[in-house]
N, C-alpha and C positions, 0 to 999 in steps of 0.2 A: 113269277114263277113259284120259287122257293116258298111262298104261302101256302098257294093252293095244293103243293104237296104234301107238305105239312098236314093241309086240312083234309086232304084226301088220306092220307096214313093213318090220321087220326079217327076217321069214319065217322058216322054221325052222332050227333053231340046225344048225350047220356047223362044221369045223375052221376058222380063218383062221390067216394068217400071222402072228405076232407084231408088235405094232403098237403104238409106246411112243406114249401119250399120257398125259396128266394123270393120275397116281395108279399109272401101269405101275412098276415098280421093275428090270424087266428090265435096264435101262442105268443106271438114278439113280446116283448118287453119283461118286467122282474116281478117274479112273485114271490114272497113272503111264507114262510113254514108255519103252519099253523099246529099241525101235530103229525106225528112221527110213530106209529103203534106197528108190534109184528105180532102175528097168531101163530101161536104153534100148532101141530097135527091135532094137538089133543084138545084146541080151544081156548087156550093158555093166552092171554092178550099179556106181553110185554113193552115195558117204553124202556127199551134198551140205549136212548139216549134222555132219559128223566120224563119229566112230564112236560118242560117249557124247553127243548132244543132250539137253537138258533139259525135260520139256514134262510140260503137266498138262490136262488133258481132263474137263470137269464136265458133268454132265445131270443135271437137276432132276426131279423128277417133274411138274412142272408144266410141261414140254416144252418148257426152256428148254437151252442148251449156251453154253460158253465154252471155248476153247483158246488155251493159248500154248506156244508151243515155241522153243526158243533154241539156237542152235549151240555145240557144244563151244569151249570157249577163245574168248569171245568178251572183246575189252581195253574196260575201263573206259576215259568219256572222259578228256581230259587234263585238263580241268575239271568241275564238279560243279553242270553248267547245259545242260540238255539243249538250250535254244536257245542257248546261246553258243557251244557245243562246236564244235569246226570240223568242216565241210560234209564232209569226207571220213570224218571218226569217226561222222556222224553217218550217213551214205552206208552205212559198212560194218555198224552197227547196225541199220539197217531191212533191210540184205541177208540178216541173220543171225536175222530173228522172223520167226514165222507168229503173228498172233496175228487171230483175229477172235471174234464173237457171235450168237446170235440164238436161233430156234427149231430142232426137230428131229423127225425124224419117222422110225421105224424101221417098215419094214414087210417082213417074210421077212426076205432076207438083205440089204437094202438098205437104207442111212441116209443120208436129207437132211439135209445141215442148210442151212438157210434164213438166210444171212446178211445182220444187220442193220447190223452195224458191223464194220470190218475196219482194219488198220494199212494196209493197200492199199486205197486207196477205191475202186479198180473192183471187187472183190469186194462190196463193199454192193449189196444188193440182187439177188443171184443164190443159184441153189440149187446145193451141192457136194455129189454124189452120190457115194455110195461103197458099195462089195462089204463086208460085213462078216461076218465067223466068227466064232463064238464058240467057244471052248476053257477049260471051268473058271473061272478068275478073269480071263481073256484075251480082249482082242478085238483083231482086226486090222481094220484097214480098210483098203482100195486103192482108189485112185484109179482112175478111166479115164483112156487116153492124154491126156497134159497137155504143152503147150510148158511148158521150164521151161529155164534156160538155154541157149537157142536150139534146144533138141532135145526131142522126143517119148518121154515116160518114164511109166510106170505106177509111182506110189511107194506104198509099202506101211510102213504103222505098225504097230507092237504096243504095246497098251497091257495096262497090267497093274491090275487094281482094290485100290483102296488101301482098308488097315482100319484 
């Protein structure tokens, strides 16, 4: 009876956009960052994380995600203690890191990251919406215009599925 009620409520079958939900394998797995570019309103391309940043993005079948991106050429702390390291070193490490985790949804070409924990406290509790483009084993995520380093930029991240 319950199944019949659900089928009736859903109505006739029709094509729906790809929606990532528990059990969906469309994006599940780990992705390695290939490029990270930001384009200003004037069309200038910036590589704020260097030419070869390191990054990993993981999506689970259960609808969870986590991302870590570090800039190219990060310098180690002068002491092996993240709390006791000089404030300037800690500030530089923070400025060259992107890290957050939470839930995700993919609907058509829109990827939404529902941030629950983040290196930047202001991101927790927000939704980060990206346009997603899939090409083989690659996914490109593009942000809407956002303030970064005092300029409005659109950031594009190209990821490759790891095997």
